[in-house]
C-alpha positions as CSV (number, residue, x, y, z in Angstrom):
1,M,59.3,79.8,136.6
2,G,57.7,83.0,135.5
3,G,60.9,85.0,135.3
4,D,62.6,82.7,132.8
5,A,63.5,84.1,129.4
6,G,60.5,82.6,127.7
7,S,58.0,83.8,130.3
8,R,55.0,85.9,129.6
9,H,55.4,88.2,132.6
10,P,58.1,89.9,134.6
11,P,59.3,87.9,137.6
12,V,57.3,88.4,140.8
13,L,59.6,89.0,143.7
14,V,57.9,88.6,147.1
15,G,59.3,90.7,149.9
16,G,58.9,90.2,153.6
17,D,60.0,87.4,155.9
18,G,56.9,86.5,157.8
19,P,55.0,83.2,157.4
20,R,52.6,84.6,154.8
21,S,55.3,86.2,152.7
22,L,57.4,83.0,152.7
23,A,54.4,80.9,151.8
24,A,53.6,83.3,148.9
25,A,57.2,83.2,147.7
26,A,57.3,79.4,147.8
27,E,53.9,78.8,146.2
28,C,53.6,81.4,143.5
29,G,56.6,83.8,143.5
30,D,59.5,83.7,141.1
31,G,61.8,85.1,143.7
32,W,62.1,86.2,147.4
33,M,63.5,89.6,148.3
34,P,64.4,89.9,152.0
35,T,65.9,93.0,153.6
36,L,69.3,92.2,154.9
37,T,69.3,93.5,158.4
38,D,70.1,90.2,160.2
39,L,71.7,87.7,157.9
40,D,71.6,84.9,160.4
41,Q,67.8,85.4,160.6
42,V,67.6,85.6,156.8
43,A,69.5,82.3,156.5
44,G,67.0,80.6,158.8
45,K,64.1,82.0,156.8
46,L,65.8,80.8,153.6
47,A,65.8,77.3,155.0
48,I,62.1,77.6,155.7
49,L,61.5,78.9,152.2
50,Q,63.3,76.0,150.7
51,R,61.2,73.5,152.7
52,L,58.0,75.3,151.8
53,S,59.0,75.2,148.1
54,R,59.7,71.5,148.2
55,E,56.3,70.9,149.9
56,S,54.6,73.0,147.1
57,G,56.4,70.9,144.5
58,R,58.2,73.9,143.1
59,P,61.9,74.7,142.8
60,G,63.0,77.2,145.3
61,P,62.7,80.8,144.1
62,T,65.7,83.0,143.3
63,V,66.8,85.2,146.2
64,T,67.6,88.9,145.8
65,G,68.9,90.6,149.0
66,L,68.1,94.2,149.7
67,T,70.5,96.3,151.7
68,F,70.9,99.9,152.5
69,K,74.7,100.1,152.6
70,L,77.6,98.6,150.6
71,D,79.1,95.9,152.9
72,E,81.4,93.5,151.2
73,R,81.3,90.9,154.0
74,L,77.5,90.9,153.8
75,L,77.6,90.5,150.0
76,G,80.1,87.6,150.3
77,R,77.9,85.8,152.9
78,C,74.9,86.3,150.6
79,A,76.9,84.7,147.7
80,E,77.7,81.7,150.1
81,L,74.0,81.4,150.9
82,G,73.2,81.1,147.2
83,F,71.6,84.5,146.6
84,Q,71.4,85.3,142.9
85,R,71.8,89.1,143.4
86,C,71.8,91.9,145.9
87,V,70.3,95.3,145.6
88,V,72.2,98.1,147.3
89,L,70.4,101.4,147.6
90,A,72.5,104.0,146.0
91,P,72.9,107.6,147.1
92,A,71.2,109.6,144.3
93,D,71.8,113.1,145.6
94,D,74.0,114.0,142.6
95,L,76.3,112.5,140.1
96,A,79.4,113.5,142.1
97,T,78.1,111.2,144.9
98,L,76.7,108.5,142.7
99,R,79.8,107.9,140.5
100,P,82.2,106.9,143.3
101,F,79.6,104.8,144.9
102,L,79.1,102.9,141.6
103,D,82.9,102.4,141.3
104,R,82.9,101.0,144.8
105,C,80.0,98.7,143.9
106,A,81.8,97.4,140.8
107,A,85.0,96.8,142.7
108,A,83.1,94.9,145.5
109,A,81.2,92.8,143.0
110,S,84.4,91.8,141.2
111,R,86.0,90.8,144.5
112,V,82.9,89.0,145.9
113,G,82.2,87.2,142.6
114,S,85.8,85.8,142.3
């Protein structure tokens, strides 16, 4: 896929979870990036994406979840579903807020990744 180490372009992550977005991710995207508001719904869309990828003759794209809060249960469920990574929006008001957040992220990642 385009995002492999030997590729000529950065990976293309397709966001959205509607039919057109899933088709684009399956047919020409390197990855899919859903917003993690309802993980049961995302799991259903992931199954559709995998089917569309097979029908397109392509391997399924990588999955990067996007969330607005650090939730260890959510991250664990994403790992179970086969997500390659999750992006957690960080508070960037100041370093005094950011540093403890990054420490919590690192601790959560080590627990979820075990």
